N, C-alpha and C positions, 0 to 999 in steps of 0.2 A: 292414545288416550281416548276413552269412550265417554261421551256425554249422555245425559238423559235425553231421550229422543223427542225433541220438540217438533211438532208438525208444522209450525209456522213461527215466524219471528215474534209474534205477539205472545206465543206460548213461552218463549224464552224470557221475554221482558216482563210478563206478568207473574211467572213462576219465581219462587224464592231461590236464590242462589246461595243462601247461607245454610250450612249444615248445622247439626245439633251443637257442635262445639264452636260455632262462630262467635267471635268476640263482638263487643259493642263497636269497636273501630271498624271491623269488616262489615258490620251491618250498615254503617254509615256510607260505605262505598256503594252498597246496593241501593238504598233508599234515596240517597241524595241525587243520583242521576237517573232514576227510574222514569220520572215524568219526561225528562228531556229525551231519553231513549225512545219512549213511545212516540213522541212528536217526530223525532228523526225517522223512525220506522215508517211513518205514514208518508213522509216526503222523499226519503232516500234510503231504501232498504239496505243498500250496500254499506253505507256509512254506519247504519245501525248494527249490521253484522260485525263490522270491525270493532266498534265500540263495545258491543256485548262481549266479544271474544277477549278484548283487553281487560274488561272487568272480571271475567272468569279467571284469567291469568293472574290478575291482581289478588283476587281472593285466595287462589291456590298458593301464591307466594306468601300471603299473610299467614295462612295455616301452616305452611312449611316453617316460617320463622317462629311462629308460636310454638310448634312442636320442639324446635331446637331450644327455645327459651325454657320450656317446661323441663326438658331433659337436663338442661344446665342447672335449673333450680333444684331438681331432685338430687343431683349430685352434690350440690352445696347445702342441702338440707334446708333450703328456703331462707338462709340467713340474710338479713338486711332487706327482706322482701315485705312490702306492705301495700295497701290499696293505692297509695299515691304513686309509688314507684312502678306498680303493675300497670296503672293507667298510662303513665308516661311511656313505659316500654311498648305498650300496645299502639300508642299513637306514633311512636318512632318506627315501629315495624310497618305500620300502615303506609307511612311516607316512603320507607325503603321499598315496599312492595310496588307502589305506584311507579317509582323510578326504574325498577327492574323490569316492568311489564311493557309490552307493546313494541319490543325491539324486532326488527326484521328477521325473519327466520326463527322466531321464538315460538313459545307455546301458543300465543294468541293467534299466530298464523295457522297453526294446526287446527285450533278450535274453529276459526273462521271458515276454513275449507270444509270442515265437517258440517257446520251450520249451512254452508252453501249447498252441499250435496243434499242435505235433508230438506232444504227449501226449494230445490230445483232451480236455483238462480246461479249466477256466475259473477265473479269479481274481475274487473279488468286487470290485465297484466301486460307484461312486455310483449306478449304474443300478438297484441293488436297493432304493434308498430310495423309499418310496411317495410319491405326490403327494397333495395335499389336494383335497377336493371342495367345491363350493358347497353352500349350504343347500338341502335338498330333493332332493339327488342322492345321492352316496355318499362322504362323507368317510372318511378312514382313521384308525383308532384309534391312540392312543399306544402305545408298547411296554408289553407286559404281562409279568409274570413267567412264564417258561417253563422247565421243568425238563428235565434229561437231554438237552440239545442236543448233537449231535455236534460235535467240535472242528474237523473239517475242513469248510470251506465247500463244497467240491465234493461231499463225501459227503452233506451236508445238502441240497444242490441235487438230487442224484440221487434221494435219498429222497423229496423233495417231488414230483418229476416222476413217480416210480413210484406214489406214493400217490394222485395225482389224475388220472392219465391215463384210467382207465376212465370216471370221471364226466365228464371233458371230452369223451370220444368220444361219450357219450350226448348231451351238449349240442350237439356238432357235428352230430349227426343231426337235431336240431331247428332249428338256426340256419344251418348251412353254414359257420360260423366254424371255421377249423382248430383242432383240439383243442390243438395246441401253443401257439397264440396265447392261448387261454383259460387254460391252465396257467400261462403266463408272466404274464398279467395278475394271476392269483391270487397268484403269487409276488411280483410287484411290490407289490401292495396289502398283503400280509401280511409282507413282508420274508422271503420263503422260509420262512414259517411261524413266524418268531420274534416277530412282532408281531400275532398273531391277537387279535381282539376277544374279551374275556372278559366273562362275566356277573358280576353283583354278588357271587355266591358263589365266583367264581374259575373256574367251569367254562367250557368252550369254547362259544362261540356258533356256531362253524363258519362264520362269515361271512368267507370269504376274499376277497370282492370289495369289502368295505367299503360294502355297500348300506345306505343310511339308511332308517329306518322313517318313512315319510311318513304323511299322514292316512289313506290307503287301506289301510295295513297293519294287520291284526287279529291277527297272531301275536305271539309273545313278543319282547321287545326287550332290548337291552343298552345301558345308558347309560354312555358313557365320554367322556374328554377327547380332542379331536382338534385338528389344525392345519388352518386354512383360509387361503387367500390372498385378501386384499381389496386391490384396486389394486396388486397385486404385493407387498404386505407380509403376512408370516405373522402369524397371531394364534391364540390358544388359545380353543376354544369347547367347550361340553359339548353332546353330541348323542346321539340315540337311534338305534340300529342294529337291523336285523332279526337275529333269532336263529333258528337252525335246530337240528334234532336230528341232522344228519349233514352231511358235506361234499357228498354227492350232492344233498341238498336245496338246498344253496347254489348248486351249479352249475345245477340245474334252474330255480331262481328267477331266476338271472342270464339264462338262456336265454329265459325268459318275458318278462323285462323288455326284453331286446334286441329281441324280436319285437314286443312290444306298444307300445313307445314310439316315436312318430313322429320324435323327435329323432335316433334312430339309424337312420333309414330309409336313408341313403346307405351306411352301413357294411353294413347287411343286404343291400342291393342288390348291392354288390360281392361279398359272401360268397355270395349265391345264384348269381351269375354265375361264381363260381370265379376271380375276378380280384383278390381282395383280397391285398395284400402286407403284410408285417410293418410297414413304414413307413406304408403307406396305412391300415391298421387303426388304428394308434396315433394318426395324425394325424386320422383321422375321429372317433375318440373325443374327442380334445381339442377339435376344432371343434364337436362336439355338446354340449360342456360337461360331459363326464364329470369333468374335474378343473380346478381353478383354477391349479395349478402351471404356470407358463409353459414349463417344460422337460419337462412330462409326456410328450409324444410321443417326444422323444428318449430319455428314460430307459426308457420302455416298449419302444421298438424294440430297445434294447440287451439288455433282459431276454429279449425274444422270441428274438433271435438266439442268446443263451446257451442258452435252453431247447431250441431246435431242434438246436443242436450236441450237447447232452447226449443228446437222443433218438436222434440218429444214432449216437453212441458206444454207447448202450445196446443198439442193435439189430444191431451188428456183432460 
């Protein structure tokens, strides 16, 4: 489905979504929620995208039902049809359209993705959920209390990318791994900063990569509960993670680990040759045993693509 090309969400919200044949009932759907959508757009663009997409789908369903009614009326020569029954039918179709719209995987999702691409933003998805790690590597911590989080997912994502880009570029100079890939992995492991590993006193460990404290680690540690997959089944375990005094230290340690560990040799070889792709990087990490989550590579690839898209938007 191709939409009219709105260059911004305000263009969608201020433009009329009713075609020449729209009924009074369908017009009500547009005007009734327009002011609310404008307010939502200023506070939470993602929620406004979803609601706008749902209204587009509702209007589409109404027109579809209207066309079916008209075809049926033509076949029956309009018998027993008057202004009262026509209005009642339109109101009933409007309610049917609302009930049929907004289902997961439906037309509204397709419209939302197109609006997202046109606006250069991104909607949060399961891709941001971190994968679990095997013992001795880097499990991910459970969600910890975080205060003052932005309400907009895209705003949170942009803030995360901006906060960690400099440290990632320094790590790129050491490893050859694109900075965007490392920022994305940190985002995936920490849930865009919402599930960062906390010390016992509640302070931040700055461990955005979920690197576990093995026998060779002599620095401070944070002990938390995490999820690991054993034979495909998730289970809760308590593990110790490395703790740092800054995000920069976390990125530097990640770079040292990637260079020093033979298990990541293939990933590093591709990075050094400049041939590593988003999917290749994610799949290489999974093959090397970075995570036990069987869907880790697919999830990380989606987060990398989201991060790269955000970086392009931020530089234009």
